[in-house]
C-alpha positions as CSV (number, residue, x, y, z in Angstrom):
1,M,-12.5,8.7,-19.8
2,P,-14.8,6.4,-17.8
3,T,-18.3,7.8,-17.2
4,A,-21.1,6.8,-14.8
5,T,-24.7,7.9,-14.4
6,M,-26.2,8.7,-11.0
7,A,-29.4,6.9,-10.1
8,R,-32.4,8.6,-8.5
9,N,-31.3,7.4,-5.1
10,G,-27.9,9.0,-5.5
11,R,-25.9,5.8,-6.2
12,V,-23.2,5.7,-8.8
13,T,-21.5,2.5,-10.0
14,V,-17.8,3.0,-10.2
15,P,-16.6,1.9,-13.7
16,V,-14.5,-1.2,-13.8
17,E,-11.5,0.6,-15.1
18,V,-11.5,2.9,-12.1
19,R,-12.1,0.0,-9.7
20,R,-9.1,-1.8,-11.2
21,M,-6.9,1.2,-11.1
22,L,-7.6,2.0,-7.5
23,G,-7.7,-1.6,-6.4
24,L,-11.4,-1.3,-5.2
25,A,-13.4,-4.4,-4.3
26,A,-16.8,-4.9,-2.7
27,G,-16.8,-3.6,0.9
28,V,-13.9,-1.2,0.5
29,K,-14.6,2.2,1.9
30,V,-13.8,5.3,-0.1
31,D,-13.4,9.0,0.9
32,F,-14.5,11.9,-1.2
33,V,-11.9,14.6,-1.0
34,F,-13.0,18.1,-2.1
35,R,-10.5,19.8,-4.6
36,G,-11.8,23.3,-5.0
37,Q,-15.4,24.4,-5.8
38,D,-16.1,21.9,-8.6
39,R,-13.8,18.8,-8.1
40,V,-14.0,15.8,-5.9
41,E,-11.4,13.1,-5.7
42,L,-12.4,9.4,-4.9
43,V,-9.7,8.0,-2.6
44,P,-9.7,4.4,-1.1
45,R,-9.7,4.6,2.6
46,L,-6.7,3.3,4.3
47,G,-7.8,1.7,7.6
48,T,-6.5,3.0,10.9
49,A,-5.3,0.9,13.8
50,G,-8.4,2.0,15.7
51,E,-10.7,0.5,13.1
52,L,-9.1,-2.9,13.6
53,V,-9.9,-3.1,17.3
54,G,-12.1,-6.1,17.9
55,T,-11.8,-7.5,14.4
56,L,-9.4,-10.3,15.3
57,K,-10.0,-13.3,17.4
58,A,-8.1,-13.4,20.7
59,A,-4.6,-14.8,20.2
60,R,-3.7,-18.1,21.7
61,H,-0.3,-18.9,23.0
62,V,1.7,-21.3,20.8
63,T,5.1,-22.7,21.5
64,L,8.0,-22.7,19.0
65,D,7.4,-26.4,18.6
66,G,3.8,-25.8,17.8
67,M,4.7,-23.1,15.3
68,D,7.1,-25.5,13.6
69,A,4.4,-28.2,13.4
70,G,1.9,-25.7,11.9
71,I,4.5,-24.6,9.3
72,A,5.2,-28.2,8.4
73,A,1.5,-29.0,8.1
74,G,1.0,-26.0,5.8
75,A,4.0,-27.1,3.6
76,V,2.5,-30.5,3.2
77,D,-1.0,-29.0,2.4
78,S,0.5,-26.7,-0.2
79,A,2.6,-29.4,-1.8
80,A,-0.6,-31.5,-2.3
81,L,-2.0,-28.7,-4.5
């Protein structure tokens, strides 16, 4: 069973086994879900649509010919790898 020690400032480093199991990476938010009087569950936060507002650049209009050209360019770039 993975174990961690709380620092004076209240921080706890999540053990690598737990991070791998939950798919946690730097910057991922987690929720603490209370399970009775003496249990807390660490749950990765699944983003909501509202949290995404403003995170994407404004879309530009592209024609089907433009999309085909972009796909072809990407295929050439990945073939070069």
